[in-house]
C-alpha positions as CSV (number, residue, x, y, z in Angstrom):
1,X,-122.0,52.4,-62.1
2,X,-124.1,54.5,-64.4
3,X,-124.9,58.0,-63.5
4,X,-128.2,59.1,-62.0
5,X,-130.0,62.5,-62.0
6,X,-131.7,64.0,-58.9
7,X,-135.4,63.1,-58.9
8,X,-135.1,59.9,-60.9
9,X,-137.0,56.9,-59.5
10,X,-135.2,53.7,-58.6
11,X,-136.0,50.3,-57.3
12,X,-133.8,48.3,-54.9
13,X,-132.4,45.1,-56.6
14,X,-130.0,44.2,-53.8
15,X,-128.2,45.7,-50.7
16,X,-125.4,44.2,-48.7
17,X,-126.5,46.1,-45.6
18,X,-127.7,43.4,-43.2
19,X,-129.3,46.0,-40.8
20,X,-131.6,47.8,-43.2
21,X,-135.4,47.1,-43.3
22,X,-135.4,47.8,-47.1
23,X,-136.3,44.8,-49.3
24,X,-135.8,44.0,-52.9
25,X,-138.4,45.9,-54.9
26,X,-138.6,48.9,-52.5
27,X,-138.7,52.2,-54.4
28,X,-137.3,55.6,-53.9
29,X,-136.2,58.9,-55.4
30,X,-132.6,59.8,-56.1
31,X,-131.5,62.7,-53.8
32,X,-127.9,62.9,-55.0
33,X,-125.4,61.1,-57.1
34,X,-121.7,61.5,-56.0
35,X,-119.7,60.5,-59.1
36,X,-116.4,60.9,-57.3
37,X,-117.3,58.3,-54.7
38,X,-119.8,56.3,-56.7
39,X,-122.4,56.7,-54.0
40,X,-126.1,57.1,-54.7
41,X,-128.2,58.8,-52.0
42,X,-131.8,57.8,-52.2
43,X,-134.9,59.0,-50.3
44,X,-136.7,55.7,-50.0
45,X,-140.5,55.8,-50.0
46,X,-140.4,53.9,-46.7
47,X,-138.6,56.9,-45.1
48,X,-135.2,55.2,-45.1
49,X,-132.1,57.2,-46.3
50,X,-129.9,54.3,-47.1
51,X,-127.1,55.3,-49.5
52,X,-126.4,52.8,-52.3
53,X,-122.7,51.8,-52.6
54,X,-122.2,49.6,-55.6
55,X,-118.6,48.6,-54.6
56,X,-120.1,46.9,-51.5
57,X,-122.6,45.0,-53.6
58,X,-125.6,47.3,-53.6
59,X,-127.7,47.6,-56.7
60,X,-130.7,49.6,-58.0
61,X,-132.4,49.9,-61.3
62,X,-134.5,52.7,-62.8
63,X,-138.2,52.3,-63.3
């Protein structure tokens, strides 16, 4: 996964988390990028704190 900077804006493309209320197209701000683990912590505009984990099938894009 490409690296992200704190404060960048992202949009959810897909999440494998079946319990989240987030939907494709929801937007948020990068809170932290953990390059060692490959996890992207996002403060979603909806209030969710779902972490993006690409190896589990999650995907975001910059906008």
